[in-house]
N, CA, C and O of each residue as an XYZ file, in Angstrom:
532
protein
N     -48.640    115.392    -82.190
C     -48.551    114.327    -81.235
C     -48.514    112.991    -81.936
O     -49.164    112.772    -82.959
N     -47.757    112.135    -81.371
C     -47.572    110.833    -81.964
C     -48.655    109.872    -81.476
O     -49.001    109.854    -80.295
N     -49.180    109.078    -82.403
C     -50.227    108.116    -82.058
C     -49.592    106.925    -81.344
O     -48.590    106.371    -81.796
N     -50.212    106.536    -80.197
C     -49.678    105.415    -79.419
C     -50.256    104.105    -79.930
O     -51.451    104.003    -80.207
N     -49.419    103.138    -80.047
C     -49.850    101.791    -80.451
C     -50.333    101.000    -79.238
O     -50.201    101.435    -78.094
N     -50.891     99.839    -79.520
C     -51.318     98.966    -78.432
C     -50.108     98.591    -77.598
O     -48.995     98.482    -78.113
N     -50.330     98.396    -76.318
C     -49.204     97.946    -75.512
C     -48.699     96.590    -76.004
O     -49.484     95.770    -76.481
N     -47.444     96.363    -75.893
C     -46.840     95.163    -76.447
C     -47.177     93.916    -75.634
O     -47.131     92.809    -76.171
N     -47.515     94.069    -74.353
C     -47.826     92.893    -73.542
C     -49.178     92.302    -73.888
O     -49.454     91.148    -73.561
N     -50.019     93.076    -74.544
C     -51.333     92.595    -74.937
C     -51.219     91.740    -76.189
O     -50.563     92.107    -77.164
N     -51.860     90.620    -76.133
C     -51.797     89.689    -77.242
C     -53.169     89.666    -77.903
O     -54.189     89.702    -77.215
N     -53.200     89.607    -79.202
C     -54.490     89.525    -79.882
C     -54.978     88.085    -79.841
O     -54.196     87.145    -79.987
N     -56.284     87.925    -79.641
C     -56.883     86.609    -79.539
C     -57.329     86.124    -80.910
O     -57.745     86.913    -81.758
N     -57.240     84.843    -81.110
C     -57.710     84.271    -82.364
C     -59.229     84.122    -82.311
O     -59.856     84.299    -81.267
N     -59.787     83.797    -83.447
C     -61.230     83.628    -83.528
C     -61.694     82.472    -82.643
O     -62.745     82.550    -82.008
N     -60.896     81.395    -82.607
C     -61.236     80.242    -81.775
C     -61.251     80.608    -80.300
O     -62.136     80.178    -79.561
N     -60.287     81.393    -79.872
C     -60.231     81.800    -78.472
C     -61.411     82.691    -78.117
O     -61.945     82.591    -77.013
N     -61.832     83.569    -79.040
C     -63.007     84.406    -78.791
C     -64.255     83.538    -78.635
O     -65.066     83.770    -77.738
N     -64.408     82.538    -79.506
C     -65.566     81.642    -79.409
C     -65.563     80.873    -78.092
O     -66.598     80.738    -77.438
N     -64.396     80.374    -77.713
C     -64.294     79.634    -76.459
C     -64.639     80.527    -75.265
O     -65.359     80.112    -74.356
N     -64.120     81.753    -75.277
C     -64.429     82.688    -74.194
C     -65.920     83.007    -74.153
O     -66.501     83.119    -73.073
N     -66.539     83.154    -75.318
C     -67.976     83.444    -75.372
C     -68.773     82.263    -74.821
O     -69.733     82.457    -74.075
N     -68.377     81.035    -75.185
C     -69.060     79.848    -74.670
C     -68.938     79.756    -73.151
O     -69.907     79.451    -72.455
N     -67.747     80.021    -72.656
C     -67.536     79.969    -71.208
C     -68.402     81.007    -70.508
O     -69.009     80.714    -69.478
N     -68.466     82.212    -71.055
C     -69.314     83.250    -70.458
C     -70.782     82.847    -70.493
O     -71.510     83.058    -69.522
N     -71.219     82.268    -71.611
C     -72.629     81.834    -71.710
C     -72.932     80.727    -70.710
O     -73.979     80.752    -70.064
N     -72.037     79.759    -70.572
C     -72.253     78.677    -69.611
C     -72.277     79.193    -68.180
O     -73.108     78.769    -67.378
N     -71.368     80.106    -67.860
C     -71.351     80.677    -66.506
C     -72.612     81.476    -66.243
O     -73.174     81.411    -65.150
N     -73.060     82.227    -67.232
C     -74.287     83.010    -67.072
C     -75.492     82.089    -66.883
O     -76.350     82.347    -66.039
N     -75.552     81.010    -67.675
C     -76.662     80.071    -67.534
C     -76.640     79.386    -66.170
O     -77.691     79.184    -65.560
N     -75.461     79.031    -65.694
C     -75.353     78.390    -64.384
C     -75.785     79.333    -63.273
O     -76.501     78.921    -62.359
N     -75.363     80.591    -63.336
C     -75.755     81.569    -62.320
C     -77.255     81.820    -62.385
O     -77.907     81.941    -61.348
N     -77.812     81.900    -63.594
C     -79.248     82.114    -63.742
C     -80.034     80.928    -63.179
O     -81.023     81.123    -62.473
N     -79.605     79.704    -63.484
C     -80.291     78.519    -62.965
C     -80.216     78.460    -61.449
O     -81.207     78.152    -60.787
N     -79.047     78.752    -60.898
C     -78.888     78.741    -59.447
C     -79.760     79.802    -58.781
O     -80.378     79.547    -57.748
N     -79.806     80.984    -59.374
C     -80.624     82.035    -58.773
C     -82.110     81.711    -58.885
O     -82.873     82.019    -57.970
N     -82.539     81.092    -59.996
C     -83.944     80.692    -60.125
C     -84.301     79.600    -59.120
O     -85.369     79.632    -58.509
N     -83.403     78.640    -58.957
C     -83.657     77.589    -57.967
C     -83.760     78.176    -56.564
O     -84.617     77.775    -55.778
N     -82.902     79.105    -56.264
C     -82.936     79.723    -54.937
C     -84.196     80.556    -54.750
O     -84.812     80.520    -53.684
N     -84.580     81.297    -55.768
C     -85.736     82.178    -55.650
C     -87.053     81.407    -55.618
O     -87.992     81.821    -54.939
N     -87.134     80.302    -56.335
C     -88.400     79.585    -56.451
C     -88.542     78.424    -55.475
O     -89.555     77.725    -55.495
N     -87.567     78.210    -54.640
C     -87.641     77.133    -53.660
C     -88.596     77.526    -52.539
O     -88.478     78.593    -51.937
N     -89.533     76.643    -52.283
C     -90.500     76.884    -51.220
C     -90.194     75.912    -50.086
O     -90.136     74.703    -50.310
N     -90.004     76.409    -48.903
C     -89.734     75.489    -47.801
C     -90.975     74.656    -47.473
O     -92.105     75.135    -47.562
N     -90.740     73.411    -47.097
C     -91.830     72.505    -46.738
C     -91.901     72.421    -45.216
O     -90.937     72.043    -44.549
N     -93.036     72.774    -44.701
C     -93.232     72.731    -43.257
C     -94.125     71.551    -42.916
O     -95.110     71.288    -43.606
N     -93.777     70.842    -41.851
C     -94.534     69.657    -41.470
C     -95.914     70.053    -40.963
O     -96.909     69.876    -41.666
N     -95.977     70.564    -39.801
C     -97.224     71.045    -39.225
C     -96.876     72.235    -38.360
O     -95.723     72.661    -38.293
N     -97.870     72.754    -37.710
C     -97.637     73.915    -36.849
C     -96.674     73.631    -35.704
O     -95.925     74.520    -35.298
N     -96.678     72.411    -35.177
C     -95.805     72.116    -34.045
C     -94.503     71.441    -34.460
O     -93.701     71.106    -33.588
N     -94.251     71.224    -35.771
C     -92.995     70.657    -36.237
C     -92.889     69.155    -36.092
O     -91.785     68.632    -35.939
N     -94.002     68.450    -36.137
C     -94.011     67.001    -35.979
C     -93.756     66.335    -37.331
O     -94.696     65.956    -38.028
N     -92.500     66.197    -37.691
C     -92.129     65.629    -38.979
C     -92.441     64.134    -39.019
O     -92.915     63.639    -40.041
N     -92.190     63.414    -37.944
C     -92.441     61.980    -37.909
C     -93.923     61.672    -38.134
O     -94.263     60.700    -38.809
N     -94.788     62.488    -37.575
C     -96.222     62.286    -37.766
C     -96.638     62.457    -39.214
O     -97.478     61.714    -39.720
N     -96.046     63.441    -39.878
C     -96.366     63.671    -41.293
C     -95.881     62.504    -42.146
O     -96.573     62.078    -43.071
N     -94.697     61.990    -41.840
C     -94.171     60.849    -42.597
C     -95.062     59.628    -42.387
O     -95.344     58.901    -43.340
N     -95.504     59.394    -41.163
C     -96.387     58.253    -40.891
C     -97.713     58.385    -41.611
O     -98.227     57.403    -42.146
N     -98.273     59.579    -41.632
C     -99.537     59.798    -42.339
C     -99.373     59.563    -43.837
O    -100.238     58.960    -44.472
N     -98.274     60.033    -44.398
C     -98.019     59.840    -45.822
C     -97.849     58.365    -46.135
O     -98.360     57.883    -47.145
N     -97.134     57.641    -45.275
C     -96.940     56.209    -45.487
C     -98.266     55.470    -45.428
O     -98.515     54.582    -46.244
N     -99.119     55.822    -44.475
C    -100.420     55.160    -44.365
C    -101.272     55.423    -45.597
O    -101.989     54.538    -46.064
N    -101.193     56.638    -46.120
C    -101.995     56.979    -47.294
C    -101.486     56.270    -48.551
O    -102.279     55.896    -49.415
N    -100.187     56.088    -48.655
C     -99.612     55.516    -49.871
C     -99.401     54.013    -49.781
O     -99.085     53.386    -50.793
N     -99.561     53.421    -48.625
C     -99.247     51.995    -48.442
C    -100.094     51.098    -49.343
O     -99.571     50.148    -49.925
N    -101.363     51.375    -49.467
C    -102.233     50.546    -50.302
C    -101.830     50.637    -51.769
O    -101.836     49.633    -52.481
N    -101.481     51.839    -52.223
C    -101.053     52.008    -53.615
C     -99.728     51.294    -53.865
O     -99.544     50.656    -54.902
N     -98.814     51.405    -52.915
C     -97.522     50.727    -53.053
C     -97.724     49.220    -53.125
O     -97.115     48.546    -53.956
N     -98.573     48.696    -52.258
C     -98.836     47.257    -52.240
C     -99.446     46.792    -53.557
O     -99.061     45.747    -54.082
N    -100.382     47.550    -54.091
C    -101.019     47.190    -55.359
C    -100.007     47.189    -56.499
O     -99.988     46.261    -57.308
N     -99.174     48.211    -56.571
C     -98.185     48.295    -57.649
C     -97.175     47.159    -57.545
O     -96.826     46.543    -58.553
N     -96.711     46.884    -56.352
C     -95.719     45.821    -56.182
C     -96.329     44.466    -56.515
O     -95.686     43.650    -57.176
N     -97.555     44.211    -56.069
C     -98.194     42.924    -56.345
C     -98.529     42.743    -57.827
O     -98.404     41.640    -58.360
N     -98.955     43.825    -58.498
C     -99.423     43.708    -59.883
C     -98.358     43.987    -60.931
O     -98.534     43.617    -62.092
N     -97.256     44.633    -60.554
C     -96.243     44.995    -61.540
C     -94.887     44.373    -61.216
O     -94.308     43.679    -62.051
N     -94.391     44.612    -60.036
C     -93.026     44.222    -59.705
C     -92.850     42.703    -59.619
O     -91.966     42.143    -60.266
N     -93.680     42.048    -58.831
C     -93.527     40.603    -58.684
C     -93.762     39.846    -59.996
O     -92.995     38.931    -60.298
N     -94.787     40.183    -60.789
C     -94.933     39.487    -62.084
C     -93.746     39.725    -63.029
O     -93.348     38.822    -63.765
N     -93.187     40.934    -63.009
C     -92.022     41.199    -63.864
C     -90.822     40.359    -63.417
O     -90.115     39.788    -64.248
N     -90.598     40.286    -62.109
C     -89.512     39.455    -61.602
C     -89.749     37.981    -61.911
O     -88.818     37.257    -62.264
N     -90.986     37.544    -61.777
C     -91.307     36.151    -62.094
C     -91.017     35.836    -63.561
O     -90.458     34.786    -63.876
N     -91.394     36.741    -64.446
C     -91.159     36.528    -65.868
C     -89.660     36.468    -66.169
O     -89.209     35.589    -66.903
N     -88.895     37.393    -65.608
C     -87.445     37.415    -65.836
C     -86.801     36.139    -65.308
O     -85.973     35.531    -65.988
N     -87.175     35.734    -64.104
C     -86.592     34.513    -63.535
C     -87.012     33.267    -64.303
O     -86.225     32.329    -64.427
N     -88.231     33.240    -64.816
C     -88.688     32.084    -65.596
C     -87.887     31.954    -66.884
O     -87.436     30.864    -67.236
N     -87.714     33.065    -67.582
C     -86.924     33.037    -68.824
C     -85.485     32.622    -68.524
O     -84.908     31.808    -69.246
N     -84.908     33.178    -67.464
C     -83.534     32.826    -67.097
C     -83.432     31.352    -66.707
O     -82.460     30.682    -67.057
N     -84.437     30.844    -65.981
C     -84.428     29.440    -65.561
C     -84.448     28.500    -66.765
O     -83.629     27.586    -66.860
N     -85.396     28.732    -67.691
C     -85.481     27.842    -68.838
C     -84.270     27.993    -69.751
O     -83.827     27.017    -70.356
N     -83.737     29.192    -69.858
C     -82.509     29.381    -70.626
C     -81.341     28.629    -70.014
O     -80.547     28.015    -70.725
N     -81.240     28.677    -68.693
C     -80.155     27.984    -68.006
C     -80.322     26.472    -68.110
O     -79.333     25.757    -68.267
N     -81.558     25.970    -68.026
C     -81.798     24.532    -68.186
C     -81.383     24.097    -69.593
O     -80.757     23.051    -69.766
N     -81.734     24.901    -70.589
C     -81.354     24.559    -71.968
C     -79.842     24.557    -72.127
O     -79.287     23.646    -72.741
N     -79.171     25.561    -71.585
C     -77.705     25.618    -71.688
C     -77.062     24.450    -70.940
O     -76.060     23.896    -71.394
N     -77.627     24.082    -69.817
C     -77.095     22.941    -69.063
C     -77.287     21.643    -69.843
O     -76.429     20.761    -69.802
N     -78.402     21.525    -70.550
C     -78.641     20.339    -71.367
C     -77.620     20.258    -72.504
O     -77.084     19.185    -72.781
N     -77.350     21.394    -73.163
C     -76.361     21.391    -74.236
C     -74.967     21.062    -73.700
O     -74.195     20.362    -74.354
N     -74.649     21.573    -72.504
C     -73.370     21.210    -71.884
C     -73.336     19.720    -71.554
O     -72.287     19.085    -71.665
N     -74.476     19.156    -71.148
C     -74.565     17.725    -70.848
C     -74.293     16.891    -72.113
O     -73.579     15.889    -72.075
N     -74.885     17.336    -73.230
C     -74.661     16.612    -74.486
C     -73.207     16.720    -74.924
O     -72.673     15.793    -75.534
N     -72.567     17.835    -74.620
C     -71.190     18.047    -75.062
C     -70.187     17.335    -74.155
O     -69.251     16.697    -74.637
N     -70.389     17.447    -72.829
C     -69.404     16.936    -71.876
C     -69.841     15.667    -71.148
O     -69.010     14.987    -70.546
N     -71.129     15.339    -71.195
C     -71.600     14.135    -70.532
C     -71.896     14.309    -69.048
O     -72.114     13.322    -68.345
N     -71.907     15.533    -68.565
C     -72.188     15.771    -67.144
C     -73.167     16.941    -67.036
O     -72.932     18.013    -67.595
N     -74.264     16.723    -66.312
C     -75.271     17.778    -66.164
C     -74.928     18.635    -64.953
O     -74.727     18.120    -63.854
N     -74.864     19.923    -65.159
C     -74.554     20.869    -64.079
C     -75.868     21.369    -63.487
O     -76.635     22.047    -64.170
N     -76.132     21.044    -62.232
C     -77.395     21.351    -61.577
C     -77.394     22.682    -60.843
O     -78.467     23.199    -60.531
N     -76.251     23.247    -60.561
C     -76.172     24.412    -59.666
C     -76.964     25.606    -60.186
O     -77.791     26.156    -59.459
N     -76.728     26.014    -61.424
C     -77.411     27.182    -61.979
C     -78.916     27.046    -62.022
O     -79.623     27.924    -61.529
N     -79.438     25.945    -62.611
C     -80.891     25.786    -62.645
C     -81.539     25.698    -61.259
O     -82.641     26.205    -61.054
N     -80.853     25.055    -60.314
C     -81.424     24.936    -58.961
C     -81.499     26.298    -58.282
O     -82.495     26.616    -57.633
N     -80.456     27.095    -58.431
C     -80.477     28.437    -57.824
C     -81.575     29.292    -58.443
O     -82.309     29.969    -57.723
N     -81.696     29.270    -59.765
C     -82.748     30.051    -60.415
C     -84.138     29.540    -60.050
O     -85.064     30.336    -59.894
N     -84.298     28.224    -59.910
C     -85.595     27.681    -59.507
C     -85.943     28.116    -58.087
O     -87.091     28.465    -57.812
N     -84.969     28.100    -57.188
C     -85.220     28.544    -55.810
C     -85.602     30.024    -55.783
O     -86.504     30.420    -55.045
N     -84.925     30.833    -56.578
C     -85.278     32.265    -56.642
C     -86.678     32.450    -57.211
O     -87.432     33.309    -56.753
N     -87.021     31.650    -58.203
C     -88.357     31.739    -58.799
C     -89.430     31.364    -57.798
O     -90.441     32.058    -57.697
N     -89.239     30.287    -57.056
C     -90.216     29.889    -56.039
C     -90.323     30.958    -54.956
O     -91.424     31.305    -54.528
N     -89.183     31.474    -54.516
C     -89.173     32.540    -53.510
C     -89.953     33.761    -53.993
O     -90.718     34.354    -53.233
N     -89.758     34.133    -55.254
C     -90.441     35.303    -55.799
C     -91.930     35.033    -56.027
O     -92.747     35.946    -55.911
N     -92.283     33.802    -56.347
C     -93.697     33.481    -56.558
C     -94.502     33.510    -55.264
O     -95.658     33.931    -55.267
N     -93.905     33.067    -54.158
C     -94.657     33.040    -52.903
C     -94.420     34.280    -52.043
O     -95.019     34.412    -50.975
N     -93.565     35.178    -52.488
C     -93.253     36.368    -51.697
C     -94.467     37.246    -51.388
O     -94.559     37.736    -50.262
N     -95.401     37.476    -52.310
C     -96.530     38.350    -51.976
C     -97.372     37.857    -50.811
O     -98.054     38.657    -50.171
N     -97.344     36.565    -50.519
C     -98.176     36.054    -49.432
C     -97.613     36.394    -48.052
O     -98.371     36.496    -47.088
N     -96.304     36.570    -47.946
C     -95.731     36.819    -46.618
C     -94.987     38.143    -46.495
O     -94.732     38.596    -45.379
N     -94.638     38.763    -47.591
C     -93.803     39.968    -47.518
C     -94.536     41.120    -46.837
O     -93.912     41.924    -46.143
N     -95.846     41.210    -47.027
C     -96.595     42.330    -46.442
C     -96.778     42.151    -44.947
O     -96.953     43.138    -44.232
N     -96.743     40.926    -44.457
C     -96.780     40.712    -43.006
C     -95.479     41.173    -42.368
O     -95.480     41.704    -41.257
N     -94.375     40.971    -43.068
C     -93.090     41.416    -42.568
C     -93.001     42.943    -42.548
O     -92.542     43.542    -41.576
N     -93.451     43.556    -43.642
C     -93.387     45.015    -43.762
C     -94.400     45.660    -42.817
O     -94.141     46.738    -42.281
N     -95.529     45.028    -42.609
C     -96.537     45.565    -41.711
C     -97.678     46.280    -42.400
O     -98.310     47.160    -41.816
N     -97.942     45.910    -43.624
C     -99.064     46.542    -44.338
C    -100.227     45.582    -44.340
O    -101.285     45.896    -44.885
């Protein structure tokens, strides 16, 4: 009996193609594994026995409101104040150099930054009345 050769329509793959195919298989396997783990380990969140989602959100907001207010007052507003102060003095300096060069002082930039700085400095006194905390 005569030994049969490989069919002619079949093409041999190069080493690069084998590596690429292996990478694709590994990525697909990892994606399927991650998706199945996410699906298997997902725990549904239930509001309460009667399904009152709005009540749970309100309770969570009431519990976290004091912490949010403290963080915003002690971290966010001082950081914004510092950024606006640096930008204001930088803009005043640049406007002064432009004044020395061209003979005309441009007030628009410094005035806008100063207004933003004042707004940000006094915001903690009234912002919580608006929000309702």
